[in-house]
Residue frames as a rotation matrix with the C-alpha (Angstrom) as fourth column:
MET 1
0.587 0.809 0.040 -0.01
0.810 -0.587 -0.007 0.04
0.018 0.036 -0.999 -0.02
ALA 2
-0.382 -0.691 0.615 1.49
0.698 -0.651 -0.298 3.28
0.606 0.316 0.731 -1.09
ASP 3
-0.710 0.058 0.702 1.27
-0.266 -0.945 -0.191 6.29
0.652 -0.323 0.686 1.30
GLU 4
0.285 0.734 -0.616 -0.20
0.291 0.546 0.786 4.45
0.913 -0.403 -0.058 4.23
SER 5
-0.066 -0.239 0.969 -0.44
-0.873 -0.456 -0.172 4.83
0.483 -0.857 -0.179 7.96
THR 6
0.054 0.073 -0.996 0.20
0.208 0.975 0.082 2.09
0.977 -0.212 0.038 10.45
GLN 7
-0.157 -0.026 0.987 -0.54
-0.901 -0.406 -0.154 1.73
0.405 -0.913 0.040 14.18
SER 8
-0.298 0.036 -0.954 -0.47
0.121 0.993 0.000 -1.07
0.947 -0.115 -0.300 16.69
ILE 9
0.075 0.338 0.938 -2.02
-0.952 -0.254 0.168 -1.92
0.295 -0.906 0.303 20.10
VAL 10
-0.860 -0.284 -0.423 -1.54
-0.141 0.930 -0.338 -4.96
0.490 -0.231 -0.841 22.35
VAL 11
0.112 0.979 0.169 -4.82
-0.805 -0.010 0.594 -6.70
0.583 -0.203 0.787 23.37
ASP 12
-0.646 -0.300 0.702 -5.12
-0.714 0.563 -0.416 -9.08
-0.271 -0.770 -0.578 26.39
ALA 13
0.490 0.771 0.406 -6.70
-0.474 0.627 -0.619 -11.88
-0.732 0.110 0.673 24.38
PRO 14
-0.295 -0.553 0.779 -5.73
0.366 0.688 0.627 -14.63
-0.883 0.470 -0.001 21.96
ALA 15
-0.857 -0.159 -0.490 -5.64
-0.349 -0.520 0.780 -13.80
-0.378 0.839 0.390 18.27
GLU 16
-0.787 0.612 0.084 -8.59
0.530 0.599 0.601 -16.13
0.317 0.517 -0.795 17.46
ARG 17
-0.052 0.804 -0.593 -10.87
0.905 -0.214 -0.369 -14.13
-0.423 -0.555 -0.716 19.78
ILE 18
-0.312 -0.139 -0.940 -9.78
-0.038 -0.987 0.159 -10.83
-0.949 0.086 0.302 18.28
MET 19
-0.983 -0.076 -0.170 -10.34
-0.172 0.022 0.985 -12.02
-0.071 0.997 -0.035 14.76
ALA 20
-0.518 0.853 -0.067 -13.76
0.851 0.522 0.063 -13.25
0.089 -0.024 -0.996 15.72
VAL 21
0.065 0.464 -0.883 -14.65
0.511 -0.776 -0.370 -9.67
-0.857 -0.427 -0.288 16.82
ILE 22
-0.625 -0.409 -0.665 -13.12
-0.347 -0.618 0.706 -8.24
-0.699 0.672 0.245 13.65
ALA 23
-0.981 0.194 -0.005 -15.15
0.101 0.532 0.841 -10.67
0.166 0.824 -0.542 11.49
ASP 24
-0.378 0.886 -0.267 -18.44
0.888 0.265 -0.376 -10.04
-0.262 -0.379 -0.887 13.28
PHE 25
-0.889 -0.118 0.443 -19.55
0.325 -0.843 0.429 -7.16
0.323 0.525 0.787 11.06
PRO 26
0.035 0.993 0.115 -23.21
0.451 -0.118 0.885 -7.12
0.892 0.021 -0.452 12.20
ALA 27
0.494 0.096 -0.864 -22.02
0.870 -0.041 0.492 -6.26
0.012 -0.995 -0.104 15.73
TYR 28
-0.507 -0.822 0.259 -19.90
0.797 -0.562 -0.221 -3.23
0.327 0.094 0.940 14.74
PRO 29
-0.096 0.453 0.886 -22.56
0.009 -0.890 0.456 -0.61
0.995 0.051 0.082 15.35
SER 30
0.854 0.442 -0.274 -22.70
0.240 0.132 0.962 -1.76
0.461 -0.887 0.007 19.02
TRP 31
0.577 -0.665 -0.473 -19.05
0.624 -0.014 0.781 -1.03
-0.526 -0.746 0.407 19.71
ALA 32
-0.605 -0.702 0.375 -17.49
0.787 -0.456 0.416 1.05
-0.122 0.547 0.828 16.80
ASN 33
-0.228 0.571 -0.788 -19.04
0.417 -0.674 -0.609 4.46
-0.880 -0.468 -0.084 17.49
ALA 34
-0.546 -0.041 -0.837 -18.69
-0.564 -0.720 0.404 5.89
-0.619 0.693 0.370 13.92
VAL 35
-0.970 0.162 -0.183 -20.29
-0.035 0.650 0.759 2.83
0.242 0.742 -0.625 12.37
LYS 36
-0.449 0.877 0.170 -24.04
-0.854 -0.366 -0.369 3.32
-0.262 -0.311 0.914 12.09
SER 37
0.607 0.661 0.441 -24.86
-0.493 0.749 -0.443 0.19
-0.623 0.052 0.780 10.20
THR 38
-0.618 -0.763 -0.190 -23.39
-0.679 0.395 0.619 -2.77
-0.397 0.512 -0.762 8.33
SER 39
0.626 0.767 0.137 -24.72
-0.575 0.574 -0.584 -5.36
-0.527 0.286 0.800 5.96
VAL 40
-0.466 -0.733 0.495 -22.77
-0.193 0.630 0.752 -8.43
-0.863 0.255 -0.435 4.87
VAL 41
0.203 0.522 -0.829 -23.46
-0.915 -0.200 -0.350 -8.59
-0.349 0.829 0.437 1.08
SER 42
0.691 0.010 -0.723 -21.62
-0.393 0.844 -0.365 -11.86
0.606 0.536 0.587 0.30
THR 43
0.515 -0.506 0.692 -19.56
-0.635 0.317 0.705 -14.56
-0.576 -0.802 -0.157 2.10
ASP 44
-0.299 -0.691 -0.658 -16.83
-0.919 0.394 0.005 -16.99
0.256 0.606 -0.753 0.98
ALA 45
0.061 0.309 -0.949 -17.03
-0.222 0.931 0.289 -20.84
0.973 0.193 0.125 1.13
ASP 46
-0.627 -0.339 -0.701 -15.96
0.559 0.432 -0.708 -20.71
0.543 -0.836 -0.081 4.83
GLY 47
0.392 0.859 -0.330 -18.79
0.880 -0.245 0.407 -18.28
0.269 -0.450 -0.852 5.76
ARG 48
-0.325 -0.578 -0.749 -16.44
0.722 -0.663 0.198 -15.28
-0.610 -0.477 0.633 6.13
ALA 49
0.639 0.614 -0.463 -17.58
0.203 -0.715 -0.669 -11.93
-0.742 0.333 -0.582 4.82
GLU 50
-0.200 -0.691 0.694 -16.29
0.946 0.048 0.321 -11.08
-0.255 0.721 0.644 1.36
ARG 51
-0.622 0.036 0.782 -18.20
0.343 -0.886 0.313 -7.88
0.704 0.463 0.538 0.76
VAL 52
-0.206 0.469 -0.859 -19.70
0.946 -0.129 -0.298 -5.58
-0.251 -0.874 -0.417 3.46
ASP 53
0.063 0.318 0.946 -21.75
0.430 -0.864 0.262 -2.36
0.901 0.390 -0.191 3.13
PHE 54
-0.490 -0.287 -0.823 -21.02
0.868 -0.250 -0.430 0.31
-0.082 -0.925 0.372 5.73
VAL 55
0.531 0.434 0.728 -22.82
0.344 -0.895 0.283 3.52
0.774 0.100 -0.625 6.78
LEU 56
-0.262 -0.751 -0.606 -20.34
0.948 -0.082 -0.308 5.71
0.182 -0.655 0.734 8.62
ASP 57
0.657 0.360 0.662 -20.96
0.223 -0.932 0.286 8.92
0.720 -0.040 -0.693 10.56
ALA 58
0.019 -0.788 -0.615 -17.73
0.997 0.057 -0.042 10.31
0.068 -0.613 0.787 12.15
GLY 59
0.035 0.029 -0.999 -18.92
0.432 -0.902 -0.011 13.89
-0.901 -0.431 -0.044 12.60
VAL 60
0.077 -0.075 -0.994 -17.55
-0.670 -0.742 0.004 15.86
-0.738 0.666 -0.108 9.65
PHE 61
-0.762 -0.385 -0.521 -16.91
-0.647 0.491 0.583 12.64
0.032 0.781 -0.623 7.76
LYS 62
0.080 0.832 0.549 -19.98
-0.466 0.518 -0.717 10.73
-0.881 -0.199 0.429 6.63
ASP 63
-0.485 -0.246 -0.839 -20.04
-0.873 0.190 0.448 8.00
0.049 0.950 -0.307 3.96
GLU 64
0.610 0.575 0.546 -21.74
-0.455 0.818 -0.353 4.94
-0.649 -0.033 0.760 2.63
TYR 65
-0.030 -0.722 -0.691 -19.32
-0.995 0.091 -0.051 2.43
0.100 0.686 -0.721 1.09
THR 66
0.957 0.288 -0.027 -18.57
-0.288 0.957 0.010 -1.23
0.029 -0.002 1.000 0.30
LEU 67
0.019 -0.997 0.073 -15.43
-0.976 -0.002 0.220 -3.06
-0.219 -0.075 -0.973 1.16
ALA 68
0.713 0.003 -0.701 -14.10
-0.317 0.893 -0.319 -6.38
0.625 0.450 0.638 -0.25
TYR 69
0.446 -0.522 0.727 -12.28
-0.831 0.060 0.553 -8.60
-0.332 -0.851 -0.408 2.25
THR 70
0.404 -0.426 -0.810 -9.58
-0.291 0.780 -0.554 -11.23
0.868 0.459 0.191 1.86
TRP 71
0.814 0.009 0.581 -8.91
-0.569 0.215 0.794 -13.47
-0.118 -0.977 0.180 4.87
SER 72
-0.223 -0.935 -0.275 -5.54
-0.922 0.294 -0.252 -15.15
0.316 0.197 -0.928 5.43
ASP 73
0.220 0.294 -0.930 -5.46
-0.206 0.946 0.250 -18.96
0.954 0.136 0.268 5.72
ASP 74
-0.525 -0.501 -0.688 -3.73
0.501 0.471 -0.726 -18.85
0.688 -0.726 0.004 9.07
GLY 75
0.417 0.862 -0.288 -6.41
0.775 -0.172 0.607 -16.61
0.474 -0.477 -0.740 10.65
LEU 76
-0.033 -0.533 -0.845 -3.91
0.863 -0.442 0.245 -13.90
-0.505 -0.721 0.474 11.59
ALA 77
-0.840 -0.290 -0.459 -4.64
0.054 -0.886 0.461 -11.27
-0.540 0.362 0.759 8.91
VAL 78
0.244 0.864 0.441 -7.45
0.842 0.037 -0.539 -9.65
-0.481 0.502 -0.718 6.94
ASP 79
-0.866 -0.465 -0.181 -7.08
0.286 -0.760 0.584 -7.27
-0.409 0.454 0.791 4.09
TRP 80
0.203 0.972 0.117 -9.72
0.739 -0.073 -0.670 -5.03
-0.642 0.222 -0.733 2.54
GLU 81
-0.918 -0.397 0.000 -10.20
0.314 -0.726 0.612 -2.57
-0.243 0.562 0.791 -0.28
LEU 82
-0.357 0.788 -0.502 -12.94
-0.325 -0.608 -0.724 -0.23
-0.876 -0.095 0.473 -1.37
VAL 83
-0.515 0.290 0.807 -15.35
0.772 0.567 0.289 -1.51
-0.373 0.771 -0.515 -3.96
LYS 84
-0.118 0.440 0.890 -17.55
0.559 -0.712 0.426 1.63
0.821 0.548 -0.162 -4.06
GLY 85
-0.317 0.018 -0.948 -17.91
0.883 -0.359 -0.302 4.68
-0.346 -0.933 0.098 -1.92
GLY 86
0.739 0.625 0.251 -19.33
0.669 -0.725 -0.166 8.18
0.078 0.290 -0.954 -1.80
MET 87
0.913 -0.400 -0.081 -16.71
-0.351 -0.871 0.345 10.34
-0.208 -0.287 -0.935 -0.16
GLN 88
0.138 -0.903 0.406 -13.89
-0.276 0.359 0.892 7.85
-0.951 -0.235 -0.200 -0.77
LYS 89
0.473 -0.120 -0.873 -12.08
-0.878 0.013 -0.478 7.22
0.069 0.993 -0.099 -4.03
SER 90
0.140 -0.405 -0.903 -10.01
-0.090 0.903 -0.419 4.36
0.986 0.140 0.090 -2.60
GLN 91
0.417 -0.148 0.897 -9.38
-0.907 0.001 0.422 2.58
-0.063 -0.989 -0.134 0.72
LYS 92
0.243 -0.394 -0.886 -6.96
-0.073 0.904 -0.422 -0.23
0.967 0.167 0.191 1.45
GLY 93
0.267 -0.110 0.957 -6.49
-0.945 -0.227 0.237 -1.64
0.191 -0.968 -0.165 4.92
ARG 94
-0.003 -0.338 -0.941 -5.10
-0.046 0.940 -0.337 -4.58
0.999 0.042 -0.018 6.86
TYR 95
0.637 0.041 0.770 -5.36
-0.771 0.029 0.637 -6.06
0.004 -0.999 0.050 10.37
GLN 96
0.078 -0.669 -0.739 -2.31
-0.195 0.717 -0.670 -8.22
0.978 0.196 -0.075 11.21
LEU 97
0.810 0.268 0.522 -2.32
-0.556 0.066 0.828 -10.16
0.187 -0.961 0.203 14.41
SER 98
-0.096 -0.875 -0.474 0.77
-0.218 0.483 -0.848 -11.47
0.971 0.022 -0.237 16.21
GLU 99
0.845 0.521 0.120 0.10
-0.237 0.165 0.957 -13.52
0.479 -0.837 0.263 19.34
ARG 100
-0.371 -0.928 -0.041 2.59
-0.203 0.125 -0.971 -13.75
0.906 -0.352 -0.235 22.26
ALA 101
-0.915 -0.093 -0.392 1.79
0.322 0.416 -0.851 -15.68
0.242 -0.905 -0.351 25.46
GLY 102
-0.296 0.893 -0.339 -1.98
0.937 0.203 -0.283 -15.05
-0.184 -0.401 -0.897 25.39
ARG 103
0.155 0.210 -0.965 -1.63
0.050 -0.978 -0.204 -11.40
-0.987 -0.017 -0.162 24.40
THR 104
0.169 -0.007 0.986 -1.89
0.941 0.298 -0.160 -10.19
-0.293 0.954 0.057 20.82
GLU 105
-0.583 -0.358 -0.729 -0.33
0.048 -0.911 0.410 -7.27
-0.811 0.204 0.548 18.98
VAL 106
0.391 0.725 0.566 -2.87
0.782 0.062 -0.620 -5.88
-0.485 0.686 -0.543 16.49
THR 107
-0.683 -0.634 -0.363 -1.31
0.256 -0.673 0.693 -3.87
-0.684 0.381 0.622 13.64
TYR 108
0.498 0.854 0.152 -3.72
0.569 -0.189 -0.800 -1.75
-0.655 0.485 -0.580 11.57
THR 109
-0.759 -0.650 -0.040 -2.55
0.352 -0.461 0.814 -0.41
-0.548 0.604 0.579 8.27
LEU 110
0.308 0.941 0.138 -4.77
0.721 -0.137 -0.679 2.01
-0.621 0.309 -0.721 6.31
SER 111
-0.892 -0.434 -0.131 -4.63
0.234 -0.689 0.685 4.15
-0.387 0.580 0.716 3.21
VAL 112
0.127 0.986 0.104 -7.58
0.785 -0.035 -0.619 6.31
-0.606 0.160 -0.779 2.13
GLN 113
-0.941 -0.284 0.183 -8.02
0.333 -0.685 0.648 8.56
-0.059 0.671 0.739 -0.83
LEU 114
-0.217 0.897 -0.384 -11.01
0.330 -0.303 -0.894 10.91
-0.919 -0.321 -0.231 -0.60
SER 115
0.186 0.371 0.910 -13.06
0.980 0.000 -0.200 12.01
-0.075 0.929 -0.364 -3.63
VAL 116
0.977 0.046 0.209 -12.35
0.060 -0.996 -0.061 15.68
0.205 0.072 -0.976 -2.59
PRO 117
0.171 -0.985 0.032 -8.73
0.241 0.011 -0.970 16.81
0.955 0.174 0.239 -2.65
MET 118
0.996 0.024 0.082 -6.94
-0.074 -0.241 0.968 16.86
0.043 -0.970 -0.238 0.70
ILE 119
0.275 -0.958 0.086 -3.35
-0.846 -0.284 -0.452 17.70
0.457 0.052 -0.888 1.55
GLY 120
0.115 -0.344 -0.932 -1.33
0.014 0.939 -0.344 14.49
0.993 0.026 0.113 2.30
LEU 121
-0.867 -0.481 0.132 -0.37
-0.079 -0.129 -0.988 15.73
0.492 -0.867 0.074 5.81
PHE 122
-0.418 0.799 0.432 -4.01
-0.905 -0.325 -0.276 16.20
-0.080 -0.506 0.859 6.76
ARG 123
0.412 0.574 -0.708 -5.05
-0.684 0.708 0.175 12.91
0.602 0.412 0.684 5.24
ARG 124
-0.269 -0.623 -0.734 -2.34
0.184 0.715 -0.675 10.93
0.945 -0.317 -0.078 7.16
LYS 125
-0.912 -0.014 0.411 -3.36
-0.379 -0.359 -0.853 12.75
0.159 -0.933 0.322 10.36
ALA 126
0.033 0.998 0.061 -7.00
-0.998 0.030 0.052 11.76
0.050 -0.063 0.997 9.77
GLU 127
0.276 -0.046 -0.960 -5.93
-0.297 0.946 -0.131 8.12
0.914 0.321 0.248 9.05
LYS 128
-0.671 -0.665 -0.328 -3.99
0.095 0.362 -0.927 7.99
0.736 -0.653 -0.180 12.26
MET 129
-0.632 0.593 0.499 -6.98
-0.767 -0.388 -0.511 9.37
-0.109 -0.706 0.700 14.27
ILE 130
0.337 0.855 -0.395 -9.28
-0.881 0.434 0.189 6.82
0.333 0.284 0.899 12.67
MET 131
0.053 -0.394 -0.918 -6.87
-0.010 0.919 -0.395 3.99
0.999 0.031 0.045 13.44
ASP 132
-0.885 -0.397 0.245 -6.31
-0.203 -0.145 -0.968 5.13
0.420 -0.907 0.047 17.02
ILE 133
-0.288 0.859 0.424 -10.02
-0.945 -0.184 -0.270 5.17
-0.153 -0.478 0.865 17.71
ALA 134
0.484 0.477 -0.733 -10.63
-0.654 0.754 0.060 1.85
0.582 0.451 0.677 15.87
LEU 135
-0.296 -0.652 -0.698 -7.88
0.040 0.722 -0.691 0.05
0.954 -0.232 -0.188 17.73
LYS 136
-0.900 -0.023 0.435 -8.98
-0.417 -0.243 -0.876 1.42
0.126 -0.970 0.210 21.14
GLU 137
0.045 0.990 0.137 -12.61
-0.993 0.060 -0.104 0.47
-0.111 -0.131 0.985 20.49
LEU 138
0.338 0.008 -0.941 -11.51
-0.410 0.902 -0.139 -3.02
0.847 0.433 0.308 19.26
LYS 139
-0.709 -0.673 -0.213 -9.39
-0.028 0.328 -0.944 -3.52
0.705 -0.663 -0.251 22.43
ARG 140
-0.688 0.501 0.526 -12.22
-0.706 -0.295 -0.643 -2.45
-0.167 -0.814 0.557 24.68
ARG 141
0.292 0.888 -0.355 -14.70
-0.937 0.340 0.079 -4.67
0.191 0.310 0.931 22.89
VAL 142
0.138 -0.338 -0.931 -12.47
-0.201 0.911 -0.361 -7.78
0.970 0.237 0.058 22.98
GLU 143
-0.787 -0.605 -0.122 -11.36
0.019 0.174 -0.985 -7.30
0.617 -0.777 -0.125 26.60
GLN 144
-0.453 0.667 0.592 -14.86
-0.883 -0.425 -0.198 -6.70
0.119 -0.612 0.781 27.95
ASP 145
0.504 0.621 -0.600 -15.98
-0.560 0.764 0.321 -10.29
0.658 0.175 0.733 27.20
């Protein structure tokens, strides 16, 4: 991914549990504050989401978009990219999990291009804010169970 932002957090849970939360798209509106609704459009042969519609409302940034997901065979990574969006021209992302003694480092990589021009510095700052919030919300959701 060219011109991307990356951030990590350590979660007190095994990778399998974290990936289960990441893969549970219908539950996102209950714990990811900016996600107002999700709809799994299609699944792969293993029942994992391949395409998901999102409605996002993050204050000044609102969008309706569809992402296509690719799941790693080892269950430690998921990649996605934008299929269609309103405010976004492109989005590529990845969650990579690395488990160590019952704790898991979650690395989130994201690259977003908006339909409206935005200076690269501001775009990267927005990406970092999105990732920071997403990682903290994911950690809180996984560790509350």
